[in-house]
N, C-alpha and C positions, 0 to 999 in steps of 0.2 A: 525409247518408250515402246516402240513396236516389238522389240525383242523381249521385253518384260511381259507384254501381253501374250506373245506367242508361247513363252515358257509357261505362263500361267494356264493358258488353254490346254497345252499338252499335259501338264501335271494333273489338271482336273479330269481330263479325258481318260488318263490311265488309272485314276483312282476309282474306288467303289461308286462314287457319285457319278462319274462318267459312264460306268457300265449300267447303273440303274436308269439313267436318263438317255441311254443309247447315243452318247455323243460320238462324233467321228473320232477315230483313234482309240476308242475303247475296245475291249475284247468282246463286246457283245456281238453275236452273229448277225443281228439286224440293226447295226448301228446306222443312224440317219446321216446320210452324206451331207457335208457342208455345215454341220452343226458345230458351233464353238461356244465355249462358256461365256466369253465376253459379249458375243452377239446375243446370247439368250438374256444376259443381264440388261443390255440396252433395250431389247425388245420388251422385257417386263416393265421397265420404267416407262416406255412409250405407252403401253397399255394402261398403266396407272394414271398417267397424265390425262388421257382421253376419257377416263371414266371416274375421275376423282370427284366430279360434280355431284355424284350420287350421294355422297356423304351428307351434304347440306340439304339437297333437294328432297331426298327420301325422309330425312328427319322432319323437315318442314311440313311435308304432306301428311305423314302418319300422325304427327303431333296434333293435327287438326281434329283427330278423333277425340282428343282430350285424354286419351290413354286411360289410366286407372283413376284419374282425378274425378271427384264427385261434384257436380254442379247442383246446388240446392234449388233448382228451378221447380216451381209448382204451378201447373197450368191453371189452377183455380184461385191462386193467391196473387192479386195485383202487385203486392210488395215484393214478390219473388218471380216476377216476369210474366205472371198470368195476365190474360187479356182482361181489360176493363169492360163491364157491361153484361156480364153473365156468361158469355161464351168462353170456353176454356182456351188457354193459349196454345198455339200450334208450334210447328217446327221453327218458323222464323222468329217467334217470340223467344223460344228457348235459346236459339243462337245469339240473338241480340242481348239477352240477359246474361248469358254465360260470358259473352265477349266483354261486357262491362263489369263483370265481377272480378275485382282485383285479386282476391284470394284464390279464386279458381285459375285465373291467368298466371299467377305465380306458380301454381302447381303444374300447369301446362308447360311453363318455361322449363321446369325440371324434367318433364317428360321429353321435351325436345333435346335437352342435353343428354339424357339417357339414350335417346335414339341416335344421336350423333355417334356416341361411343358404340352402341349396338351395331350400327351400320358398318362402321369401320372395322369392328371386331369380327363380324360375321363375314365381311368381304375378305379379311385377312385369312380366316380359318378356311373358308370354302375355296378360295383361289389356291392356297397352299395345298389343300387336300386333293383337289382335282389334278394339280400338277404332279404330286407325289404318286398317286394311285392309278391315274390313267395316262400320265405322260403326255398331256395335251397342253398347248399354249393358250389356255382360256382363262380370262378373268371372270370372276363371279361376284355377285352382290345382289341385294334386294332389287327386283326389277321395276322399271318404270311402267306405268300403265296399270299393272296389277296392283301396285300400291295405291293408285288413285281409286281403283274399284274397291279395294279394301276399306279406304277411308270414307269416300263420299257416297258409296252405294250400300255397302254392308253395314258399317258402323254409323255412318253419318257424321256430319260436322258437330263436334262437341257432344257426341253420343246421341244424336237425334234420329238414328236409324232404328231398325227393328231388332238388332242383336247388339250386344255390348262388345267392347274392345276385347275383353277377356274371352268371350265365347268365340269371337272371330279368330283369335289366335289359336284356340283349340281346333277350329276347322282347318287352319293351315297345318297344324301339327299332324292331324289325322291324314290330311292330303299327302304329306310327306311319307307316311307309312304305306298308304295305298300306292304311291309312286314306287316305293321300294319293291313291293310285290310285283308290280307291272314291269319294273326294270329287270328283275330276276327272270321273269317269264318271257321277256322280250316283246311285251304287248304294246309298248309306247308307240312304236312305229305303226302298228296296226291301227290303233285308235286315231292317230293323226290322219291316216289314209282314209278313214271312214267319213271325214268331213269334206263336203264339196269344195273343190279348189277355190272357187270364186268367193265363197263365204270366208275361207281362210284369209284371202287377200283383203276382203272388205272389213274383216275384224281388225286387222292392223290399221287400215285407214280410219275406221271409226274410233279406235283408241287414240289415234293421232289427233283427230279433231277434238276428242274429249279432253286430251291433255292441253291442247291449245285453248279451249274454253276455260279450263282451270287457270292457266297461265295469264289469262286476261282479266280474271276476277281480282278482288282485293285481298281475300284471305290468304291465298297462296300465289299471288301474281302481282301484276302491275296496276290493277284497279281501273283498267280501261272500260270494263263492262260492269254495270251496276243493275240492281233490281229495278223494275218499272211496273207499277200497279196495272197499267193499261196493256203493255206489250210483253210482260214477263221480264224481259231484259231490255236494257237500253244503254246508250252511251253514258259513261260516267266520267272518271278522271277529275272529280271535284274534291275539294278539301272537306274534312269532316263537318265543319260548321255549316255546310250547304246541303247536308243530308236530311231527309225527312224521317219520320218514324219507321217507314218501311225500308229505309236504306237507299232510296232513290235520290239522285241529284236534283235539287230544286233549281239550281242555277250554277253559273260559273263552271260549266263543263269544260273539260280539256284544259284546266288551269292547275291541276295538281302537279307540283314539282316532282313528286315521287313517280308519278306515271310517266312523265317525260324522261326521267332518269332511266326508267325501265325500257322505254322506247329506244333511248340512246344505247343501252346495253344490247338490245336486239340488233340494232344497226351495226354495232361493233362486232358481235358474233358473226353476223352475216358476211361482213367484209373480210374478216379473218378466214372464214370458211371458204370464201371464194378464192383466196390466195393459198389455200391448202395449208394453213398454219395449224400445226398439231396443238391440241388442247384449246381450241378456239372457244368452246363453251366455258371451260374453266377460267380462261382469261377474261371473258365477258362478265362472268359472275364476280370475279375478284375486283374488276374495275369499278363496277357499280357499288359493291360492298365497301371498298376502301373509301370512296367518296362519302358514303353514308355513315362512316364512323366518326366524322367530325361533328361535334355536338352543336356548334353554333351555326347550323345551316337548316334550311327548310326541308332537307331530305334526310336528316339524321335519323338513325335507328336508336339513338340514345337520348331521347328528349328528357328534359329536367322534370321528371315525375318519378313515382315509386318504381314503376316497371322499367323505365329507362335507366334509372340509377342502378337497379339490380343487374340488368344486362351489362351495363358498363363496368361495374365492379368485377364481374366474372370475366369479362373480356380483357381487363387489365392484367389478369394472371398470365395470359399468353400461352405459357407452357405449363400444363398440369395434367393430372390423370383424374378424370371424373368417374367415380364409381356409380354403376347403375343402381338406382334407388327404387324405382317404381315399375319398371317394365320386365324385370327378370322373372321368369317362370310365373307369369301372371295369368295363365290359361285357366278357363273355367269350362268344364265339359258338360254344358247344358244342351243336349242334342234333341230336345223334344219339340222343336219348332220346324216348320217347313222352310223358314228363312235360312236356318242353319244349313240344311241339306242343299238348298239352292246355291248358297254361297260356296259350299264345299265342292259341288259339281262344277261350278263355274271356275273356281280356283284350279281344279284338276284339269279341265279342258283347256283353259287359256295357257296354263303353264306347260302342258304337254306340247302344244303347238309352239310355244315360245322357246323353251329350252331345247326341245328336240330339233326344231328348225334351225336355231342358232348354231347348235353343235354340228349339225350336218353341213351348214354353210361354211363354217370355219374349217372343218375337216376337209371339205372339197377345195377350199381356197388354199389350204396348206399342202394339198396333194396327198392326203391320207386316205382318200376314198378308194375302196376296192371294187372295181367294176364287176367282178364275179359275184360278189355277195350283196352289193348295194349298201354295204356297211363301211365303217371306218375302224381303224385300229383303236382299241381301248374304249369302244362304245359301252360295253357292259359295265366296267368299273366307273366310267364317267357318269352313266345314268344312275348307278347305285350311289355314288358319292353325292350327286345332285339331290337325290331323294332324301338321304340322311341330312343333308344341309338345309333342306326346306324345313324339316322338323326342328332342327337346331335353331334356325332363324326365328321360329315361333317361340322358342324358349327365351331368346334374347328380346322378344317383343316386337319383331318386325314382320312384314309380309313376305311373300314367296321370294326365295333366292333363285336366281337364274343365271345362265351364261350370258355374257354381254357381247354384243356384236362389235363393240369397240375393241375386242380382242384382235380384230383384223389389223389394227394399227401396229400391234406387236408382231403379228405375222409378216406384215409388210417390212418391218425392220429386220426380219430374218429369223424370228422366233419359230422353232419347230419342235421343241420338247417341253416337258413339264417344268423345266427350270425357268422358263418365261413366266409361267403362272406363279411359281414360288417367289420370284422377284416381285411380282405384282402384289402378292400377299404380304411380303416384307414391307413394301411401301405403305400399305394400309396399316400395318402395325405401327410404323413411325407416326402416322397421322393420329393415332389414338391419343398421343400426348399433346396434340394441338386442338383439342375440343373447344377451348374458348374462342379460337379464331373461327371455326366452322359454325359455332352457335351464334355468332354475331353477323351472319349473312341474312339480310332482310328479304321479305317476299318479293319486293320489286327487283331484287338482284337475281333470284332464281326463276321468276316468271318468264323472262326472256328465254331461258334455257328450255322451259316447257314448251313455249311457242315454237322455238327452233326445232326441237325434237319432233314435235307434232307435225311440222311442215315436212320434215324428212320422211315421216311415216306415210303421209298422204301421197307420196310420189308413186306408190304402187297402184293407185287407182287406175292407171292406164293399162294395168295387167288384167283387169276385170274384163270378161268377155261380154261386151255390150252388144254383140251381134245377135245373141240368142236370148230371148225374153226369159226363158227358163233359168238362165244363169244370171242375167242382169238384175231382174226384180228382187230376188232374194238377197243378192249382194248389196243392192241399193238400200233396201230396208234395214239390213244389218248395220251399214255404216251411218245412216241418218238417225236411227233410233237410239244409238248409244249416246251421242251428245244431247239429243232432244229430250230423252227420258232421263238423262243423267244416270244411266244404268247400263253397264256393259252386258249384263246377263239378259236384259230385255232385248237388246239388239241381237244377241246370238239366237235367242229363242225365236224372235220374229223372223230372222232370216232362214233358220232351219225349217220352221213351220211353213213359210212361203214356198221353200224349195220342195218340201214334201207334197204340198197341195198342188202346186202348179205342175211339177214333173210327174207326180203320181197320176194326175188327171190325164195328162198326155199319154202316159203308159197304158192306162185303162182304155182310153179311146182307141189307141192303136191296136190293142189286143181284141177289143170288141169288133172293130171294123176289119179285122184280119189284115192290118197293114195299110188300109186305104186312107184313114184319117191321120196323116202324119204332117207335122209342121213343115212348110216348104224348105226352111233352112235348118232342119235338124242336124245336118252334117256339120253345122258350125258350132254345135254345143261343145262344152268343155268335156274332154274325155273322162270316162269313169275309171277310177283306179282299179286295177286288177291285181290279183295275188298269184305269184308264180313260185313254186318250191323246187329247189334243186334236188339232186339224187340223195343228198345227205340232210335235206331240210334247209338248205341255204335260202336266204331271202324271207323265210317264215319263222324258223326256230331261232332262239337267241344264239349268238355266236359261241358262247361257252358250251352249249348243248351240241352244236354242230361239231365243235372240236372234240367233245367227249365221244360222240358217235363214231367219228373217224378213228379215234384212238382205239375204241373197242373193236373196230373192224380191221385193225392193224394198218391203217393208212396214216399218212402224215397229218397230225392234228392241226398244223398251221395252215395247210393249204385249204382254201375256200372258207377259212374261219374268219376271225375278226380281221386278220391281215394276211391274205393269201401270199404265198411265196412270190408269185409273179408281181402282185400288187406291191409287195414290200420292196422289191428290187427296182421297181419303176417309179411308183408314185412318191415314195418318201424322199427320193432324190430330186424331185422336181424343183426347179427354180420357180420364182413367182411368175415369170413370163410363161414358162412351160406349163405351169398349173392352169394358167388362164387359157392357153391354147387347147389343152386336153379337156378342160372343164369349161365350156362356153357359158355355163350358167353361174360360174363362180364370180366372186367379187372382181370388178375391173380395177386395174392398177394403172395410174397415170402419173408419171414422174415420181414414183415412190409413194403415191398417196392412193387411198381407196376411194373408188367411186361407187356409191351405194345404189347403183342402177338396178342391180339384181341381188337381193340380199339372201334369198333362200332358193337353192336349186330344187330340181325335182328329185330330191334325195330320198323321198319315201317310196319311190318306185324302183323295183329291181330291174326293170327293162327300160329301153329307150322310149321316147315319146311316141315314135311310130309304132313300136310293138304294142304299147299300151293302147293306142288308138285302135289298132287292128283287133286286139283282144276284146275291146268293148264294142266292136261293131261300128266304129266311127271312122269316117274317112279322115286320115291324118292330114292331108293337104287342106281339107276344108276346115278342120279343127284349128289349124294353125295358119289360117288365111292371112290374118293380120299379124300373128306372131307376138301379140302384145299381152297375152294372158297365160303364157306358158311358165313363167317364173314367179311363183306366188310368194308373198311374204307371210310368215307364220303369224298367227294371232298373237297380239301382245308383244311383238318384236318392237318394243317401245323405246329401245335405246339405239341410237345411230351414231356412226363415227362423225366427228366434226370435220366436215369437208373443207 
């Protein structure tokens, strides 16, 4: 068997495929040492297993918008959900009415099936594309966190927000086009560096708490939290017969079998993650879902009613191909509201930090980073592919597509080329034909996954610089305002405004007093990012432009470009252990598994931390006194490897 695999590896390496993906043994001058076809296939499957949960979770979250379905709610008509007593019905009345409208729910069920296919299809296309054109081992799919913002903040549950599902898709589509321009000009790294580091970290933490809050609710989670007229939210987990008109539990709290099934799922995911079982999130989801498929139980997802019968009949098909009916090209370009532009800017900002940070993290972990340029091989085609796929995702009817940090699982398995991503895309293609299975996964099965992912995201709170008020207060406001206002945009704006006011005041006082009124521990503030440009524009200009400049000057276009000659000969041949040693901020590896202690390195800086500190006038030793805030997580890095 070993001989067959060896012959296969050698044959593929000598083929045009091997040369395209720079496999070892190919005729490519920059072939990546240690790369084998069989290893890349195994790595691609490992990446798929760790991120397959997104198929059902993303569809469940975005279908909460109601999609293109129309609910005939009338705030002034009591027979159509309107409040009784003269006052018009509000958001809660709309949600309650639409939730009880069988015709509307049947339409939403179709939307969910559409989104299962859309999620799998766009993950297939984007993962394959980034593998083919950038030769990076990255899996891509609609991102967690940003899909929650799209659903519950922008569109609102069952369309209760200020802009419609169609208009929100248009915002995502336009964002992709803006991304394309920024990627070509090389401005994505610049924009990411303009955001204070602690707010970047706090954004990831805030989104993690936000996802946890969603996972504990009943619509997209386990039902542990319910509405409460007195305290806004309260303990739930009661059966439907014990709910009052506002959705609060009157009695029998913590007696819902479905809630306890969700808690069991969370326990299972946690135990599997502790023992480094790959695909622990997917295993936990499937465990709860399979138990919920039995009809004669109190936790069934197929009760004996019209909705349950419809879901069960579709589920029995097992293998089929569902054609997208309602979400394809559903965009509506109504750009005359402030809410539209706020959503567009937030999509743009969060995805810049998310995708850019994840790509830099994975590139550094795989050993592709070039220390001369602060960039990685294939960055320009990777960013351009990502931008085009964001717009394509909007055409399919889903929110922003982004690189998944679960790609680290494939890199751990030895994936170093785009063949890993192509294999991941192929696995998503196969999943297209199993949409009945994915559509039968209930909220109390996906809720534990949201809670678990949220818990992983909050780990980075220790990296916030709490030693200096000018860093800690803006970061704190960012992370608490997101879940408490149920709005990621408000959290970002609150943190940025607080940072400008607090640090701006300190700056003015220092200048007015000619350096006398300075906070005693100013040397402990987080260093300010600085920009340094090499002789050919390295570190500032996009890699393709640096290469072009060198070519015009008659110099080697590969040196100091996306992948400098020195970087190519050293970094691409790194083993996982060598990559960890040379890149201390890369993902840690323990017994072949990824430890998500530090997800995003200081990849946006061209210089070392000490150089950056010096350039910004901050004492490096003081800035890193604790050393806990140097490795920030990008905003919206809402996907984490199952530990």
